[in-house]
N, C-alpha and C positions, 0 to 999 in steps of 0.2 A: 502494500499500499502506500510506503513508503517514498520508494522507487516510482511509482505513477503517478504521484501528485509533482513528483521532480522532474518529471517528464511533461507535465499538462502545465509548471508555471515556464518550461524551458522555451515548450513551441507558442505560447502564448507573447514571452518576449520578444520570439521572433517574429510572430506577427505582428506584432508591436513597430518592431523593427522594420518592417518591410513598408508597415502606412504610414510611417513618420522623418524616413531615411530621405523621400524623397521632398518636406516638407524642407527637412534640414540644408539638402542640399541648394533648393532654392536663397535659402535665407545667408548663409556659405561665400554664395558664386555673387549676390547682391554687394557684397563687399570689395570685389576682384577689382583689382586695377586694369586688369586685358578691359580688353574691348570684346574679344570672346569667350562666351562662359566656359572655362576648362580649367580642368586638372592640370598641374600644379597650374597655383595660382602665382601670379607674378608680383603683385604685395596689394595692402590693404588699403579700401582708401573708401569714402562715401561720395564719390564723384559719381556717380550714379542718382544717387538720392539728390546733390545737386541738382542734375538735370533736366528728374525728376520733376520736380519745382518749378522749373522755367520749361515746362511745356505744357506749351496751351490745352491741346484738347485734353492731355492726363487733367491737369489740373480742373478745369471745366467739369469732368466725368468726375471726379473726385469730391467738389461739389452739390450737380445733382444728386452724387448716390448717398451727401450726408442729408441734404434737404430733404429726399425722399425717403429716409430712413425717419429721420425726425418726425414725420407727418407720418408715417405710416403708423409710428410706435402711441404717439399721442391718442388716432384716430382708435387703434387698435385695442388700447386700452380704454380709451373710454366706452368705447363701447365693451370690452369686455368686462368692465367694472360692471357696468350697466345690467349685463346679461346676467352675470352669473347671483347679482344680487336678487334679481326676479326669479329665477331658475330656483336658489336654495332657501331663500327667505318668505317667498308667497307661494300661493300654490296657482300654478299657474298652468292652466288646464294644456292636457298636450305637451307635460314639460318632458316627458322622456323622448318624443319625437323633435319637437325643438331642441333641444338639448344633443340630438343626434346628428340632429341637420347641422350645428352651430359645428359640429365637430372632424364633418363628413369630411371637409379641403385635407384634413390630414391624410385619408385613408386611399384618397383620388390620387396617383400620378400627375404629378404639375403637371408634364408636359398633357396628359391627357384635360387637366383641368384650364390650363392657357387657353389650347387649342377650342374647347369649349362655349368659354368665356367671347376667346379673340368671335366665334361663330355668334356667336348670341347679340351681341353688341352689334355686329357689324347685318345680323339680319336687322335687327331697329333703328339700320342706318346712321349708328351712328360711327365715327372716325376712330386711328387713333390717334393718346393726347395724354399727356403729363396725367392727368384725371383718371384714364383709362387705366395705365400706369401704376398708379396710385389703389386705382378700388382694386385692383387683380394682388395687390401685396398687401390691402389689410385684410379681400378674403382666404389670404394663403395664412397670414401671421394671428388673424383673432381665434382661431381655435386653441392654440398654445397660449394664449393672453387668458384665454377662458376656463383649462384646465391647470393654469398656476394659480388664478387666483380663486375658481370652485373652491381647492383644493386647501387653499388657507380660509376659505369662512365656513369652511364645513369643521374646521377647526374652532371658533371660535363661539363660547358659548352664547345663545339667544337669551340668557336673564342677564346677558349683563346688559345687553341693549335696553330691555324692557328696565330695570333698574333707571338708566338714565332718564327714560319717560318717564317716569314713577316719578320723577324728581322735577317735572315741569319741563323737561325739554323735548322740543320739537323731532320730527323723524328726523328735520334737512340736519339742526345742531346733533344728535344721535350720531346719525353718519359721519359727520365733520370730524365730532369731538371725540367719538367712540369705537367706532365700526371701521373709520377709515384709518387711524394710526395705528391700530391691531393688525390691517391687513396689506398694509402701505407696506412691506418685505414683499410678501407675492406680486404684489400690482408693482411695484422697482423691478424685480426680478422677470416680469411679464413685458415689463417697458423694453429692457434690455434685451430680450427674446426677441420681441416685436422688429425692433431699430438691429440686432445682426445677423437673422433670416432675411430680411429688407434689405441691406446692406449689399449680403453676400450674393445675392441671389441673380440664377442668369437665365435658366429656364423659359419659367414664366417672365419676364424683361424683354429677351429677345424676337415674343410674340406681341408684346402687348407696349414697348417703347411705340414713338412719335418718330418719323425720318427725319434724324440732325439732335435725334436727344442720345447722350450715350452716359451710361453706369461705371462705375469701373469694374465690374467682371466684363461689362458687352467690350469698354475698348481695350482690354488685355487680351477677350478674345479675336478682336479685328486687326491687333499687334501682332497677334498672333500668326495670321494668314503672312505676314508679306517675309516674315524674319522672327528671328528668334534674341532680341532686343536686350541688354543687360539691364536697360531700366524694365522692363516687364518683372524681374529679379528684385528689385528694387521696391516698384510697387507690391510684386506678392508677402514683400516685410509686413510691407507698412500693412495692410490687409492683417498677414498674419496676426500682427501686434495688436489690432485693432477688436479684432474677431476673438480672442484669446483673453487680450487683455479687460476689455474691457465685462465680461459673464462672471471673468474673477473680481475687479472691482466694485462691479453689482451682488455678486454673493458678500464679501468682505460688510460694504454696506447693512443689507440684510439683516446679516448677524451681528452686527451693532447693534442697528433698530429691535430686532427682536431681543434680546437684551435688555438693554435700554426698557423697552415694554415689559420685558418678565416675563415675557412667553416662549 
């Protein structure tokens, strides 16, 4: 049995190395002074990050991704909190069916969802636009927010809210002064999930984005069609830092908030 567990651990380690070694290579080559991304490295340099900063197309795509991610996070978090409150705290007819419908986008392959939404909006006579792109990202990220917020809301005791209302607080005051502070770690986690997923998304974005609008993933995809530039490695490193760093920071903040609230 001991040798069996050792083999399982070794196999797991090899699988993780196989998965993350290409990521490590991209990060390492982004600091290569040579124009050609190959080993051995000719030196350590921040040259490609500087050129990345001066590349108008990349910076425009980066700003688009930031704006799109923030709007997606705000809208998805707001709708997710409201939907979770309705489904958990109130008796809504067909609550199970509504909950399943809201979470369904997770179960559907993204490419199928992207094509279906595009065909449906074309049927309605609506053309590609930034609003369509935002709408698609909200649909795709909303289930993640709902799952996180619902899990937290179920753990909050109802009698805490009832005690606040028995002392004269209105339902709105109870929500903002009692319920929201208790569920704030989950709300922040859901917002970070929505932002990160939106920032990284490429499958749906390729179907929904209008002409002339590029996000960071689609910009990388367009650059790879021509050649493998060292700027791509630098841009990939920036994306890795953002998509890994933000959830870690969010988890640390959520843990601190949970400790302060005593839950």
